[in-house]
C-alpha positions, -999 to +999 in steps of 0.1 A: -597+689-409-597+658-430-583+626-416-559+608-438-555+570-437-519+573-423-531+592-393-550+562-383-519+540-380-506+531-346-477+512-334-475+490-302-453+503-274-437+470-265-423+484-233-458+491-220-478+463-236-485+427-225-504+397-238-511+375-209-531+343-201-541+322-172-554+287-170-567+265-141-541+240-128-551+208-110-585+225-104-571+245-075-550+273-088-543+294-118-511+293-138-502+326-155-480+333-185-475+357-214-461+360-249-428+380-250-429+388-287-458+401-308-465+428-333-494+442-351-510+463-378-534+486-360-556+511-379-575+530-351-599+558-362-609+576-330-637+596-347-652+566-365-642+535-345-662+512-368-637+516-396-608+505-374-590+472-377-565+452-356-543+424-369-518+408-344-490+383-350-479+366-319-446+346-319-458+312-304-423+303-293-422+334-270-446+319-246-432+323-210-447+310-178-416+313-156-410+275-157-387+262-184-400+226-184-437+239-187-426+264-214-409+236-234-441+214-230-463+242-242-441+246-273-443+210-281-467+191-303-489+185-272-499+222-272-487+249-297-464+228-318-443+259-325-421+242-351-450+238-374-472+267-363-448+295-354-474+322-350-507+328-332-528+353-353-557+375-346-575+395-373-605+418-363-638+415-383-656+443-363-647+470-340-674+488-320-674+514-292-699+523-264-684+550-241-648+540-233-657+503-239-643+488-271-657+455-285-635+436-309-649+407-329-623+387-349-607+355-360-582+338-337-559+312-353-539+288-330-521+260-348-543+253-379-576+262-362-594+295-366-623+305-344-644+336-339-636+354-307-650+385-288-627+407-269-642+434-246-621+462-231-616+497-223-600+525-243-581+553-226-570+584-242-559+598-264-532+618-247-501+636-258-470+622-240-441+646-228-424+639-262-453+652-282-465+617-293-502+609-293-510+577-273-539+555-264-542+526-240-564+494-244-571+468-217-592+439-228-600+403-221-616+372-235-618+336-226-614+307-250-618+270-248-584+256-255-599+223-268-617+243-296-582+250-310-570+214-308-550+219-276-565+188-260-535+174-240-544+166-204-541+142-175-567+128-151-561+134-115-563+105-090-590+122-069-610+133-100-607+163-123-580+172-147-545+186-146-551+215-171-585+234-172-601+240-206-609+277-201-580+301-209-584+337-199-565+361-222-557+396-210-545+422-234-528+454-223-516+476-251-503+511-253-503+525-288-485+554-303-498+572-334-475+571-364 
């Protein structure tokens, strides 16, 4: 059976997908958050993963940490500056697979800075859901240095250290449906 380009197109099931992050706070705990709004153009060829591609557009203003004042600060010029830079973008440059592990290489753009990132994760499926739709799941993670993307705001703590850590762990949980 010949695979057509259209059969490799997948949509994000937003009800079962999350883009989450965590960052060290005052050097003693982690603050967690997520982006509530994102979409993507995903071409996933399960027989030849190397020809697959992932392009995500994340609405920067949809950042949510369960604390209104912190969310406002994260949207401000000190961090994401969402009025000037409304989207965070990811564009894959390589997709590889070993067993169930998927390795994505790509370009992450936050504000006006684009850097190479590597995302490693696990692909589950495919399965056919009770409604006859083909689905896969992906759970992946990466860690970025926020300062590399111009997110440099911080405060020194009286006892030493900083208010906000530099490393930001990003966790991706996506359920995709074949189109």
